[in-house]
PDB file of N, H, CA, C and O in Angstrom:
ATOM      1  N   UNK A   1       8.452 -25.599 -13.362  1.00  0.00           N
ATOM      2  CA  UNK A   1       7.229 -25.150 -12.062  1.00  0.00           C
ATOM      3  C   UNK A   1       7.727 -24.306 -11.271  1.00  0.00           C
ATOM      4  O   UNK A   1       8.814 -24.359 -10.696  1.00  0.00           O
ATOM      5  N   UNK A   2       6.622 -23.201 -11.217  1.00  0.00           N
ATOM      6  H   UNK A   2       5.739 -23.158 -11.685  1.00  0.00           H
ATOM      7  CA  UNK A   2       6.643 -22.233 -10.614  1.00  0.00           C
ATOM      8  C   UNK A   2       6.273 -22.187  -9.237  1.00  0.00           C
ATOM      9  O   UNK A   2       5.122 -22.555  -9.006  1.00  0.00           O
ATOM     10  N   UNK A   3       7.172 -21.717  -7.975  1.00  0.00           N
ATOM     11  H   UNK A   3       8.108 -21.417  -8.162  1.00  0.00           H
ATOM     12  CA  UNK A   3       6.816 -21.687  -6.643  1.00  0.00           C
ATOM     13  C   UNK A   3       5.582 -20.800  -6.251  1.00  0.00           C
ATOM     14  O   UNK A   3       5.174 -19.914  -7.002  1.00  0.00           O
ATOM     15  N   UNK A   4       4.855 -21.156  -4.716  1.00  0.00           N
ATOM     16  H   UNK A   4       5.186 -21.876  -4.106  1.00  0.00           H
ATOM     17  CA  UNK A   4       3.972 -20.235  -4.814  1.00  0.00           C
ATOM     18  C   UNK A   4       4.524 -18.367  -4.849  1.00  0.00           C
ATOM     19  O   UNK A   4       3.880 -17.406  -5.270  1.00  0.00           O
ATOM     20  N   UNK A   5       5.368 -18.385  -4.480  1.00  0.00           N
ATOM     21  H   UNK A   5       5.891 -19.165  -4.138  1.00  0.00           H
ATOM     22  CA  UNK A   5       5.647 -16.986  -4.480  1.00  0.00           C
ATOM     23  C   UNK A   5       6.286 -16.466  -5.961  1.00  0.00           C
ATOM     24  O   UNK A   5       6.625 -15.286  -6.045  1.00  0.00           O
ATOM     25  N   UNK A   6       6.465 -17.484  -7.282  1.00  0.00           N
ATOM     26  H   UNK A   6       6.190 -18.443  -7.214  1.00  0.00           H
ATOM     27  CA  UNK A   6       6.242 -16.797  -8.042  1.00  0.00           C
ATOM     28  C   UNK A   6       5.560 -16.856  -9.314  1.00  0.00           C
ATOM     29  O   UNK A   6       6.031 -16.931 -10.449  1.00  0.00           O
ATOM     30  N   UNK A   7       3.732 -16.783  -8.702  1.00  0.00           N
ATOM     31  H   UNK A   7       3.350 -16.722  -7.779  1.00  0.00           H
ATOM     32  CA  UNK A   7       3.112 -17.007  -9.571  1.00  0.00           C
ATOM     33  C   UNK A   7       2.579 -15.740 -10.330  1.00  0.00           C
ATOM     34  O   UNK A   7       3.007 -14.644  -9.970  1.00  0.00           O
ATOM     35  N   UNK A   8       1.715 -15.815 -11.308  1.00  0.00           N
ATOM     36  H   UNK A   8       1.367 -16.706 -11.601  1.00  0.00           H
ATOM     37  CA  UNK A   8       1.720 -14.483 -12.604  1.00  0.00           C
ATOM     38  C   UNK A   8       0.955 -13.904 -12.056  1.00  0.00           C
ATOM     39  O   UNK A   8       1.313 -12.728 -12.123  1.00  0.00           O
ATOM     40  N   UNK A   9      -0.052 -13.991 -11.445  1.00  0.00           N
ATOM     41  H   UNK A   9      -0.343 -14.946 -11.390  1.00  0.00           H
ATOM     42  CA  UNK A   9      -0.936 -12.979 -10.664  1.00  0.00           C
ATOM     43  C   UNK A   9      -0.547 -12.410  -9.051  1.00  0.00           C
ATOM     44  O   UNK A   9       0.004 -13.135  -8.223  1.00  0.00           O
ATOM     45  N   UNK A  10      -0.918 -11.081  -8.807  1.00  0.00           N
ATOM     46  H   UNK A  10      -1.365 -10.492  -9.480  1.00  0.00           H
ATOM     47  CA  UNK A  10      -0.927 -10.872  -7.640  1.00  0.00           C
ATOM     48  C   UNK A  10      -1.939 -11.364  -6.505  1.00  0.00           C
ATOM     49  O   UNK A  10      -3.145 -11.558  -6.654  1.00  0.00           O
ATOM     50  N   UNK A  11      -0.982 -11.567  -5.024  1.00  0.00           N
ATOM     51  H   UNK A  11      -0.002 -11.410  -4.903  1.00  0.00           H
ATOM     52  CA  UNK A  11      -1.429 -12.529  -4.508  1.00  0.00           C
ATOM     53  C   UNK A  11      -3.089 -10.850  -4.355  1.00  0.00           C
ATOM     54  O   UNK A  11      -3.078  -9.676  -4.725  1.00  0.00           O
ATOM     55  N   UNK A  12      -4.194 -11.733  -3.631  1.00  0.00           N
ATOM     56  H   UNK A  12      -4.203 -12.687  -3.331  1.00  0.00           H
ATOM     57  CA  UNK A  12      -5.070 -10.487  -2.999  1.00  0.00           C
ATOM     58  C   UNK A  12      -5.748 -11.132  -1.341  1.00  0.00           C
ATOM     59  O   UNK A  12      -6.106 -12.145  -0.741  1.00  0.00           O
ATOM     60  N   UNK A  13      -5.521  -9.251  -1.214  1.00  0.00           N
ATOM     61  H   UNK A  13      -5.230  -8.427  -1.702  1.00  0.00           H
ATOM     62  CA  UNK A  13      -6.585 -10.518   0.355  1.00  0.00           C
ATOM     63  C   UNK A  13      -7.695  -8.770   0.713  1.00  0.00           C
ATOM     64  O   UNK A  13      -7.857  -7.657   0.213  1.00  0.00           O
ATOM     65  N   UNK A  14      -8.043  -9.369   1.567  1.00  0.00           N
ATOM     66  H   UNK A  14      -7.911 -10.273   1.973  1.00  0.00           H
ATOM     67  CA  UNK A  14      -9.513  -8.538   1.362  1.00  0.00           C
ATOM     68  C   UNK A  14      -9.201  -7.714   2.903  1.00  0.00           C
ATOM     69  O   UNK A  14      -9.041  -8.395   3.917  1.00  0.00           O
ATOM     70  N   UNK A  15      -9.147  -6.461   2.945  1.00  0.00           N
ATOM     71  H   UNK A  15      -9.277  -5.908   2.122  1.00  0.00           H
ATOM     72  CA  UNK A  15      -9.125  -5.531   3.772  1.00  0.00           C
ATOM     73  C   UNK A  15      -9.707  -4.163   3.681  1.00  0.00           C
ATOM     74  O   UNK A  15      -9.957  -3.672   2.580  1.00  0.00           O
ATOM     75  N   UNK A  16      -9.965  -3.439   4.950  1.00  0.00           N
ATOM     76  H   UNK A  16      -9.762  -3.837   5.844  1.00  0.00           H
ATOM     77  CA  UNK A  16     -10.746  -2.242   4.616  1.00  0.00           C
ATOM     78  C   UNK A  16      -9.512  -1.138   4.360  1.00  0.00           C
ATOM     79  O   UNK A  16      -8.336  -1.383   4.628  1.00  0.00           O
ATOM     80  N   UNK A  17     -10.000   0.132   3.789  1.00  0.00           N
ATOM     81  H   UNK A  17     -10.955   0.331   3.571  1.00  0.00           H
ATOM     82  CA  UNK A  17      -8.802   0.953   3.623  1.00  0.00           C
ATOM     83  C   UNK A  17      -8.497   1.474   5.444  1.00  0.00           C
ATOM     84  O   UNK A  17      -7.443   2.073   5.655  1.00  0.00           O
ATOM     85  N   UNK A  18      -9.067   1.315   6.164  1.00  0.00           N
ATOM     86  H   UNK A  18      -9.924   0.829   5.994  1.00  0.00           H
ATOM     87  CA  UNK A  18      -8.482   1.932   7.141  1.00  0.00           C
ATOM     88  C   UNK A  18      -7.547   1.060   8.178  1.00  0.00           C
ATOM     89  O   UNK A  18      -6.575   1.538   8.763  1.00  0.00           O
ATOM     90  N   UNK A  19      -8.010  -0.320   8.311  1.00  0.00           N
ATOM     91  H   UNK A  19      -8.800  -0.709   7.836  1.00  0.00           H
ATOM     92  CA  UNK A  19      -6.940  -1.374   8.392  1.00  0.00           C
ATOM     93  C   UNK A  19      -5.874  -0.788   7.980  1.00  0.00           C
ATOM     94  O   UNK A  19      -5.031  -0.206   8.662  1.00  0.00           O
ATOM     95  N   UNK A  20      -5.921  -1.002   6.397  1.00  0.00           N
ATOM     96  H   UNK A  20      -6.607  -1.475   5.843  1.00  0.00           H
ATOM     97  CA  UNK A  20      -4.016  -1.336   5.607  1.00  0.00           C
ATOM     98  C   UNK A  20      -4.079   0.390   6.407  1.00  0.00           C
ATOM     99  O   UNK A  20      -3.536   0.241   7.501  1.00  0.00           O
ATOM    100  N   UNK A  21      -4.236   0.917   6.353  1.00  0.00           N
ATOM    101  H   UNK A  21      -4.678   1.038   5.464  1.00  0.00           H
ATOM    102  CA  UNK A  21      -3.748   2.249   6.647  1.00  0.00           C
ATOM    103  C   UNK A  21      -2.933   2.470   8.272  1.00  0.00           C
ATOM    104  O   UNK A  21      -1.767   2.783   8.512  1.00  0.00           O
ATOM    105  N   UNK A  22      -3.510   2.316   8.745  1.00  0.00           N
ATOM    106  H   UNK A  22      -4.457   2.061   8.550  1.00  0.00           H
ATOM    107  CA  UNK A  22      -3.344   1.507  10.240  1.00  0.00           C
ATOM    108  C   UNK A  22      -2.220   0.614  10.450  1.00  0.00           C
ATOM    109  O   UNK A  22      -1.353   0.899  11.276  1.00  0.00           O
ATOM    110  N   UNK A  23      -2.154  -1.009   9.390  1.00  0.00           N
ATOM    111  H   UNK A  23      -2.858  -1.240   8.719  1.00  0.00           H
ATOM    112  CA  UNK A  23      -0.645  -1.917   9.080  1.00  0.00           C
ATOM    113  C   UNK A  23      -0.154  -0.922   8.770  1.00  0.00           C
ATOM    114  O   UNK A  23       0.436  -0.485   9.758  1.00  0.00           O
ATOM    115  N   UNK A  24      -0.015  -0.100   7.718  1.00  0.00           N
ATOM    116  H   UNK A  24      -0.495  -0.455   6.915  1.00  0.00           H
ATOM    117  CA  UNK A  24       1.169   0.476   6.987  1.00  0.00           C
ATOM    118  C   UNK A  24       1.549   1.561   8.210  1.00  0.00           C
ATOM    119  O   UNK A  24       2.700   1.576   8.645  1.00  0.00           O
ATOM    120  N   UNK A  25       0.953   2.089   8.522  1.00  0.00           N
ATOM    121  H   UNK A  25       0.018   2.077   8.168  1.00  0.00           H
ATOM    122  CA  UNK A  25       1.703   3.661   9.078  1.00  0.00           C
ATOM    123  C   UNK A  25       2.233   2.426  10.430  1.00  0.00           C
ATOM    124  O   UNK A  25       3.438   2.663  10.523  1.00  0.00           O
ATOM    125  N   UNK A  26       1.921   1.349  11.398  1.00  0.00           N
ATOM    126  H   UNK A  26       0.942   1.156  11.322  1.00  0.00           H
ATOM    127  CA  UNK A  26       2.430   0.948  12.571  1.00  0.00           C
ATOM    128  C   UNK A  26       4.118   0.406  11.908  1.00  0.00           C
ATOM    129  O   UNK A  26       5.215   0.352  12.465  1.00  0.00           O
ATOM    130  N   UNK A  27       3.778   0.144  10.813  1.00  0.00           N
ATOM    131  H   UNK A  27       2.887   0.188  10.361  1.00  0.00           H
ATOM    132  CA  UNK A  27       5.369  -0.446  10.167  1.00  0.00           C
ATOM    133  C   UNK A  27       6.343   0.316   9.723  1.00  0.00           C
ATOM    134  O   UNK A  27       7.523   0.206  10.057  1.00  0.00           O
ATOM    135  N   UNK A  28       5.814   1.247   8.829  1.00  0.00           N
ATOM    136  H   UNK A  28       4.856   1.335   8.558  1.00  0.00           H
ATOM    137  CA  UNK A  28       6.528   2.297   9.060  1.00  0.00           C
ATOM    138  C   UNK A  28       7.028   3.311  10.567  1.00  0.00           C
ATOM    139  O   UNK A  28       8.157   3.770  10.739  1.00  0.00           O
ATOM    140  N   UNK A  29       6.244   3.417  11.195  1.00  0.00           N
ATOM    141  H   UNK A  29       5.327   3.044  11.054  1.00  0.00           H
ATOM    142  CA  UNK A  29       7.036   4.260  12.473  1.00  0.00           C
ATOM    143  C   UNK A  29       7.555   3.057  13.084  1.00  0.00           C
ATOM    144  O   UNK A  29       7.643   3.145  14.308  1.00  0.00           O
ATOM    145  N   UNK A  30       7.954   1.871  12.540  1.00  0.00           N
ATOM    146  H   UNK A  30       7.883   1.800  11.545  1.00  0.00           H
ATOM    147  CA  UNK A  30       9.073   0.940  13.778  1.00  0.00           C
ATOM    148  C   UNK A  30      10.146   1.151  12.753  1.00  0.00           C
ATOM    149  O   UNK A  30      11.248   1.071  13.296  1.00  0.00           O
ATOM    150  N   UNK A  31      10.222   1.388  11.483  1.00  0.00           N
ATOM    151  H   UNK A  31       9.326   1.453  11.043  1.00  0.00           H
ATOM    152  CA  UNK A  31      11.157   1.389   9.957  1.00  0.00           C
ATOM    153  C   UNK A  31      11.882   2.460  10.548  1.00  0.00           C
ATOM    154  O   UNK A  31      12.909   2.197  11.173  1.00  0.00           O
ATOM    155  N   UNK A  32      11.294   4.203  10.380  1.00  0.00           N
ATOM    156  H   UNK A  32      10.459   4.417   9.872  1.00  0.00           H
ATOM    157  CA  UNK A  32      11.225   5.448  10.640  1.00  0.00           C
ATOM    158  C   UNK A  32      12.191   5.793  11.849  1.00  0.00           C
ATOM    159  O   UNK A  32      11.845   5.459  12.982  1.00  0.00           O
ATOM    160  N   UNK A  33      13.360   6.433  11.647  1.00  0.00           N
ATOM    161  H   UNK A  33      13.641   6.704  10.727  1.00  0.00           H
ATOM    162  CA  UNK A  33      14.371   6.142  13.145  1.00  0.00           C
ATOM    163  C   UNK A  33      13.514   7.704  13.725  1.00  0.00           C
ATOM    164  O   UNK A  33      14.202   8.281  14.567  1.00  0.00           O
ATOM    165  N   UNK A  34      12.605   8.196  13.508  1.00  0.00           N
ATOM    166  H   UNK A  34      12.046   7.728  12.823  1.00  0.00           H
ATOM    167  CA  UNK A  34      12.161   9.606  13.676  1.00  0.00           C
ATOM    168  C   UNK A  34      10.497   9.263  13.732  1.00  0.00           C
ATOM    169  O   UNK A  34      10.006   8.533  12.871  1.00  0.00           O
ATOM    170  N   UNK A  35       9.864   9.715  14.566  1.00  0.00           N
ATOM    171  H   UNK A  35      10.263  10.307  15.266  1.00  0.00           H
ATOM    172  CA  UNK A  35       8.229  10.040  14.206  1.00  0.00           C
ATOM    173  C   UNK A  35       7.451  10.545  13.073  1.00  0.00           C
ATOM    174  O   UNK A  35       6.362  10.188  12.623  1.00  0.00           O
ATOM    175  N   UNK A  36       8.627  11.855  12.570  1.00  0.00           N
ATOM    176  H   UNK A  36       9.512  12.145  12.935  1.00  0.00           H
ATOM    177  CA  UNK A  36       8.191  12.406  11.411  1.00  0.00           C
ATOM    178  C   UNK A  36       8.237  11.463  10.273  1.00  0.00           C
ATOM    179  O   UNK A  36       7.458  11.485   9.320  1.00  0.00           O
ATOM    180  N   UNK A  37       9.427  10.448  10.487  1.00  0.00           N
ATOM    181  H   UNK A  37      10.060  10.430  11.262  1.00  0.00           H
ATOM    182  CA  UNK A  37       9.983  10.015   9.150  1.00  0.00           C
ATOM    183  C   UNK A  37       9.011   8.702   8.943  1.00  0.00           C
ATOM    184  O   UNK A  37       8.594   8.479   7.807  1.00  0.00           O
ATOM    185  N   UNK A  38       8.666   7.872   9.977  1.00  0.00           N
ATOM    186  H   UNK A  38       9.005   8.054  10.900  1.00  0.00           H
ATOM    187  CA  UNK A  38       8.026   7.560  10.475  1.00  0.00           C
ATOM    188  C   UNK A  38       6.513   7.711   8.974  1.00  0.00           C
ATOM    189  O   UNK A  38       6.337   7.207   7.865  1.00  0.00           O
ATOM    190  N   UNK A  39       5.710   8.773   9.935  1.00  0.00           N
ATOM    191  H   UNK A  39       5.853   9.183  10.836  1.00  0.00           H
ATOM    192  CA  UNK A  39       4.689   9.084   8.970  1.00  0.00           C
ATOM    193  C   UNK A  39       4.989   9.359   7.867  1.00  0.00           C
ATOM    194  O   UNK A  39       3.950   9.363   7.206  1.00  0.00           O
ATOM    195  N   UNK A  40       6.420   9.769   6.833  1.00  0.00           N
ATOM    196  H   UNK A  40       7.264   9.765   7.370  1.00  0.00           H
ATOM    197  CA  UNK A  40       6.413   9.951   5.885  1.00  0.00           C
ATOM    198  C   UNK A  40       6.223   8.980   4.850  1.00  0.00           C
ATOM    199  O   UNK A  40       5.449   8.918   3.895  1.00  0.00           O
ATOM    200  N   UNK A  41       7.389   8.027   5.414  1.00  0.00           N
ATOM    201  H   UNK A  41       8.018   8.077   6.190  1.00  0.00           H
ATOM    202  CA  UNK A  41       7.264   6.470   4.687  1.00  0.00           C
ATOM    203  C   UNK A  41       5.675   5.819   4.656  1.00  0.00           C
ATOM    204  O   UNK A  41       5.186   5.111   3.775  1.00  0.00           O
ATOM    205  N   UNK A  42       5.144   6.227   5.717  1.00  0.00           N
ATOM    206  H   UNK A  42       5.541   6.802   6.432  1.00  0.00           H
ATOM    207  CA  UNK A  42       3.882   5.274   5.556  1.00  0.00           C
ATOM    208  C   UNK A  42       3.123   6.316   4.076  1.00  0.00           C
ATOM    209  O   UNK A  42       2.762   6.003   2.941  1.00  0.00           O
ATOM    210  N   UNK A  43       3.151   7.706   4.896  1.00  0.00           N
ATOM    211  H   UNK A  43       3.444   7.961   5.818  1.00  0.00           H
ATOM    212  CA  UNK A  43       2.681   8.446   3.133  1.00  0.00           C
ATOM    213  C   UNK A  43       3.001   8.299   1.707  1.00  0.00           C
ATOM    214  O   UNK A  43       2.263   8.294   0.722  1.00  0.00           O
ATOM    215  N   UNK A  44       4.546   8.156   1.850  1.00  0.00           N
ATOM    216  H   UNK A  44       5.146   8.161   2.650  1.00  0.00           H
ATOM    217  CA  UNK A  44       4.426   7.431   0.480  1.00  0.00           C
ATOM    218  C   UNK A  44       4.158   6.200  -0.051  1.00  0.00           C
ATOM    219  O   UNK A  44       3.960   5.906  -1.230  1.00  0.00           O
ATOM    220  N   UNK A  45       4.172   5.218   1.327  1.00  0.00           N
ATOM    221  H   UNK A  45       4.332   5.457   2.285  1.00  0.00           H
ATOM    222  CA  UNK A  45       4.022   3.880   0.601  1.00  0.00           C
ATOM    223  C   UNK A  45       2.551   3.908   0.054  1.00  0.00           C
ATOM    224  O   UNK A  45       2.317   3.577  -1.108  1.00  0.00           O
ATOM    225  N   UNK A  46       1.301   4.420   1.152  1.00  0.00           N
ATOM    226  H   UNK A  46       1.491   4.689   2.097  1.00  0.00           H
ATOM    227  CA  UNK A  46       0.082   4.599   1.020  1.00  0.00           C
ATOM    228  C   UNK A  46       0.112   5.220  -0.806  1.00  0.00           C
ATOM    229  O   UNK A  46      -0.335   4.604  -1.773  1.00  0.00           O
ATOM    230  N   UNK A  47       0.821   6.667  -0.813  1.00  0.00           N
ATOM    231  H   UNK A  47       1.185   7.167  -0.027  1.00  0.00           H
ATOM    232  CA  UNK A  47      -0.019   7.367  -2.266  1.00  0.00           C
ATOM    233  C   UNK A  47       0.876   5.921  -3.263  1.00  0.00           C
ATOM    234  O   UNK A  47       0.258   5.867  -4.326  1.00  0.00           O
ATOM    235  N   UNK A  48       1.896   4.946  -3.279  1.00  0.00           N
ATOM    236  H   UNK A  48       2.398   4.989  -2.415  1.00  0.00           H
ATOM    237  CA  UNK A  48       2.340   4.482  -4.335  1.00  0.00           C
ATOM    238  C   UNK A  48       1.215   3.370  -4.220  1.00  0.00           C
ATOM    239  O   UNK A  48       1.169   2.979  -5.387  1.00  0.00           O
ATOM    240  N   UNK A  49       0.598   2.878  -3.758  1.00  0.00           N
ATOM    241  H   UNK A  49       0.635   3.195  -2.811  1.00  0.00           H
ATOM    242  CA  UNK A  49      -0.390   1.479  -3.291  1.00  0.00           C
ATOM    243  C   UNK A  49      -1.325   1.659  -3.710  1.00  0.00           C
ATOM    244  O   UNK A  49      -2.053   0.867  -4.307  1.00  0.00           O
ATOM    245  N   UNK A  50      -1.611   3.616  -3.289  1.00  0.00           N
ATOM    246  H   UNK A  50      -1.019   4.259  -2.804  1.00  0.00           H
ATOM    247  CA  UNK A  50      -3.503   3.627  -4.181  1.00  0.00           C
ATOM    248  C   UNK A  50      -2.963   4.051  -5.873  1.00  0.00           C
ATOM    249  O   UNK A  50      -3.129   3.345  -6.867  1.00  0.00           O
ATOM    250  N   UNK A  51      -2.309   5.366  -5.818  1.00  0.00           N
ATOM    251  H   UNK A  51      -2.174   5.940  -5.010  1.00  0.00           H
ATOM    252  CA  UNK A  51      -1.508   5.570  -7.536  1.00  0.00           C
ATOM    253  C   UNK A  51      -1.560   4.154  -8.165  1.00  0.00           C
ATOM    254  O   UNK A  51      -2.183   4.246  -9.223  1.00  0.00           O
ATOM    255  N   UNK A  52      -1.085   2.664  -7.898  1.00  0.00           N
ATOM    256  H   UNK A  52      -0.579   2.589  -7.039  1.00  0.00           H
ATOM    257  CA  UNK A  52      -1.088   1.996  -8.784  1.00  0.00           C
ATOM    258  C   UNK A  52      -2.652   1.233  -9.044  1.00  0.00           C
ATOM    259  O   UNK A  52      -3.259   0.799 -10.023  1.00  0.00           O
ATOM    260  N   UNK A  53      -2.849   1.321  -7.905  1.00  0.00           N
ATOM    261  H   UNK A  53      -2.356   1.673  -7.109  1.00  0.00           H
ATOM    262  CA  UNK A  53      -4.349   0.627  -7.452  1.00  0.00           C
ATOM    263  C   UNK A  53      -5.424   1.666  -9.039  1.00  0.00           C
ATOM    264  O   UNK A  53      -5.916   1.018  -9.964  1.00  0.00           O
ATOM    265  N   UNK A  54      -5.497   2.588  -8.994  1.00  0.00           N
ATOM    266  H   UNK A  54      -5.097   3.114  -8.243  1.00  0.00           H
ATOM    267  CA  UNK A  54      -6.130   3.760  -9.417  1.00  0.00           C
ATOM    268  C   UNK A  54      -6.926   3.361 -10.767  1.00  0.00           C
ATOM    269  O   UNK A  54      -6.280   2.941 -11.727  1.00  0.00           O
ATOM    270  N   UNK A  55      -8.230   3.485 -10.832  1.00  0.00           N
ATOM    271  H   UNK A  55      -8.755   3.826 -10.053  1.00  0.00           H
ATOM    272  CA  UNK A  55      -8.345   3.099 -12.291  1.00  0.00           C
ATOM    273  C   UNK A  55      -8.698   3.925 -13.229  1.00  0.00           C
ATOM    274  O   UNK A  55      -9.589   4.440 -12.552  1.00  0.00           O
ATOM    275  N   UNK A  56      -8.761   4.542 -14.305  1.00  0.00           N
ATOM    276  H   UNK A  56      -8.038   4.124 -14.854  1.00  0.00           H
ATOM    277  CA  UNK A  56      -8.363   6.357 -14.653  1.00  0.00           C
ATOM    278  C   UNK A  56     -10.499   5.824 -14.861  1.00  0.00           C
ATOM    279  O   UNK A  56     -11.251   4.905 -15.188  1.00  0.00           O
ATOM    280  N   UNK A  57     -10.461   7.346 -14.331  1.00  0.00           N
ATOM    281  H   UNK A  57      -9.850   8.092 -14.066  1.00  0.00           H
ATOM    282  CA  UNK A  57     -11.598   8.310 -14.240  1.00  0.00           C
ATOM    283  C   UNK A  57     -12.201   8.531 -15.463  1.00  0.00           C
ATOM    284  O   UNK A  57     -11.487   9.421 -15.925  1.00  0.00           O
ATOM    285  N   UNK A  58     -13.198   8.261 -16.427  1.00  0.00           N
ATOM    286  H   UNK A  58     -13.778   7.538 -16.052  1.00  0.00           H
ATOM    287  CA  UNK A  58     -13.573   8.978 -17.306  1.00  0.00           C
ATOM    288  C   UNK A  58     -15.451  10.469 -17.302  1.00  0.00           C
ATOM    289  O   UNK A  58     -16.544  10.483 -16.736  1.00  0.00           O
ATOM    290  N   UNK A  59     -14.920  11.114 -18.008  1.00  0.00           N
ATOM    291  H   UNK A  59     -14.032  11.102 -18.468  1.00  0.00           H
ATOM    292  CA  UNK A  59     -15.592  12.439 -17.490  1.00  0.00           C
ATOM    293  C   UNK A  59     -16.570  12.148 -18.843  1.00  0.00           C
ATOM    294  O   UNK A  59     -16.045  11.822 -19.908  1.00  0.00           O
ATOM    295  N   UNK A  60     -18.263  12.317 -18.688  1.00  0.00           N
ATOM    296  H   UNK A  60     -18.690  12.582 -17.823  1.00  0.00           H
ATOM    297  CA  UNK A  60     -18.661  12.496 -19.600  1.00  0.00           C
ATOM    298  C   UNK A  60     -19.365  13.933 -19.375  1.00  0.00           C
ATOM    299  O   UNK A  60     -19.732  14.343 -18.274  1.00  0.00           O
ATOM    300  N   UNK A  61     -19.484  14.583 -20.511  1.00  0.00           N
ATOM    301  H   UNK A  61     -19.186  14.250 -21.405  1.00  0.00           H
ATOM    302  CA  UNK A  61     -20.402  15.797 -20.456  1.00  0.00           C
ATOM    303  C   UNK A  61     -21.739  15.514 -20.871  1.00  0.00           C
ATOM    304  O   UNK A  61     -22.587  16.407 -20.875  1.00  0.00           O
TER     305      UNK A  61
END
């Protein structure tokens, strides 16, 4: 039997991009040793999130 944390599909939440960026940045600033490191952590995290969820765009000529 699977527990809620072992579900086969990822949990979905509804949010805006702005709210996502703000939340990730706040967490990263708390985790970073310096402000610069915090912003770098936020940047890398957001990049990974966006690239993971990017859909391939087909160009039609």
